[in-house]
C-alpha positions as CSV (number, residue, x, y, z in Angstrom):
1,M,112.5,74.4,116.7
2,K,112.7,78.1,117.2
3,I,109.6,80.3,117.6
4,I,110.2,83.6,116.0
5,T,107.8,86.4,116.9
6,L,107.7,89.3,114.4
7,F,106.0,92.5,115.3
8,G,104.7,95.3,113.1
9,T,103.9,98.5,115.0
10,E,103.4,102.2,114.9
11,T,103.2,103.0,118.6
12,G,105.0,100.1,120.2
13,N,102.0,98.1,121.4
14,A,102.7,95.2,119.1
15,E,106.4,95.2,120.3
16,M,105.3,95.0,123.9
17,V,103.0,92.1,123.1
18,A,105.8,90.3,121.2
19,D,108.0,90.7,124.2
20,D,105.3,89.2,126.5
21,I,105.0,86.2,124.1
22,V,108.7,85.6,124.0
23,E,108.9,85.8,127.8
24,A,106.1,83.3,128.1
25,L,107.7,80.9,125.7
26,A,111.3,81.2,127.0
27,S,111.1,78.4,129.5
28,D,110.0,75.8,127.0
29,F,111.2,77.0,123.6
30,E,113.9,78.8,121.9
31,A,112.1,82.1,121.3
32,C,113.0,85.5,120.0
33,A,111.3,88.7,118.8
34,H,112.2,90.9,115.8
35,D,110.7,94.0,114.2
36,M,109.3,93.1,110.8
37,A,111.3,96.0,109.4
38,D,114.5,94.2,110.2
39,F,113.6,90.7,109.3
40,D,114.5,88.6,106.2
41,I,112.0,85.8,105.6
42,H,114.9,83.8,104.1
43,D,116.4,83.5,107.6
44,I,113.6,81.1,108.6
45,R,114.5,77.4,108.9
46,Q,112.1,74.7,107.9
47,E,111.5,73.7,111.5
48,D,110.9,77.2,112.8
49,V,107.5,78.6,113.7
50,L,106.6,82.2,112.9
51,L,104.2,84.3,115.1
52,L,103.1,87.6,113.7
53,V,101.9,90.4,116.0
54,C,100.6,93.3,113.9
55,S,98.6,96.4,114.5
56,T,96.5,98.2,112.0
57,Y,97.3,101.8,111.0
58,G,95.3,104.6,109.3
59,N,92.6,103.3,107.0
60,G,93.3,99.6,107.5
61,E,96.9,99.7,106.4
62,L,100.0,98.0,107.7
63,P,102.0,99.9,110.2
64,N,105.3,101.3,108.9
65,S,107.5,98.7,110.5
66,A,105.5,95.8,108.8
67,Q,105.7,97.4,105.3
68,P,109.3,96.3,104.4
69,L,108.6,92.6,105.1
70,F,105.3,92.8,103.2
71,D,106.9,94.5,100.2
72,M,109.6,91.8,100.2
73,L,107.0,89.0,100.2
74,V,105.1,90.6,97.4
75,S,108.2,91.4,95.2
76,E,110.2,88.2,95.8
77,Q,107.3,85.8,96.1
78,P,109.3,83.2,98.1
79,E,108.0,79.7,98.3
80,L,106.8,79.2,101.8
81,S,105.1,75.8,101.8
82,Q,107.2,74.6,104.8
83,L,106.5,77.7,106.9
84,R,104.1,77.3,109.9
85,F,102.7,80.5,111.4
86,A,100.0,82.1,113.6
87,T,98.8,85.7,113.7
88,F,97.8,88.0,116.5
89,G,96.3,91.4,115.6
90,L,95.8,94.5,117.5
91,G,93.0,96.9,116.7
92,D,89.8,98.6,117.8
93,S,86.4,97.2,116.8
94,F,85.1,100.8,116.7
95,Y,86.7,101.0,113.3
96,E,85.5,99.2,110.2
97,T,89.2,98.2,109.5
98,F,89.4,96.2,112.8
99,N,92.5,94.0,112.7
100,K,93.1,94.5,109.0
101,G,96.9,94.8,109.3
102,S,97.3,91.4,110.7
103,Q,94.9,90.0,108.1
104,I,96.9,91.5,105.3
105,M,100.1,89.9,106.6
106,A,98.4,86.5,107.1
107,D,96.8,86.5,103.7
108,Q,100.1,87.2,102.0
109,L,101.8,84.3,103.8
110,L,98.9,82.0,102.9
111,A,99.2,83.1,99.3
112,L,102.8,82.0,99.3
113,G,102.0,78.5,100.6
114,A,102.5,78.9,104.3
115,T,100.3,77.0,106.8
116,E,98.3,78.8,109.5
117,I,98.5,76.6,112.6
118,A,96.0,78.3,114.9
119,E,93.0,80.6,114.7
120,R,94.0,84.2,114.4
121,G,94.1,86.0,117.7
122,R,92.6,89.5,117.9
123,H,92.8,92.2,120.6
124,D,90.1,94.8,120.7
125,A,91.2,98.1,122.2
126,S,87.5,98.8,123.0
127,S,87.2,95.7,125.2
128,G,89.3,97.2,128.1
129,E,91.4,94.1,128.2
130,L,95.2,94.4,128.1
131,P,96.6,93.3,124.8
132,G,99.3,91.1,126.5
133,D,96.7,89.2,128.5
134,V,94.6,88.5,125.4
135,A,97.8,87.4,123.5
136,L,98.9,85.1,126.2
137,A,95.5,83.3,126.3
138,W,95.7,83.0,122.5
139,L,99.3,81.7,122.7
140,K,98.1,78.7,124.7
141,T,96.1,77.5,121.7
142,V,99.1,78.1,119.4
143,V,101.4,76.1,121.6
144,S,98.9,73.2,121.9
145,S,98.9,73.0,118.1
146,L,102.7,72.5,117.8
């Protein structure tokens, strides 16, 4: 089993969190991180697990680097019933669109038959907590579900 962490980002925060996740997983799992812009969902094997780390941009939209993967999922409608995934969102609860980007991605995977294996993780920039710290705490629940 490989754990593939995909990040969708505008400013690089989701990429930093993805790198923290891969580093935390590396001693126990085969783990890697990829920008959603450069990832083909067809490269996933049945036994792989997908972790999505996604920020929210603008008025509750996906960040630019997440858009190509989302567009491919919508246009190709791949059958993903064998895919297991978990989602971690970055956002700010000051905004009405708090963590909307990660929800958009998760909802699309669910619509294509994928199984969400853990509660969605959410970082709130207004909390003062570091996103990597919140993500690593969330990761423990994800790993325990595997």
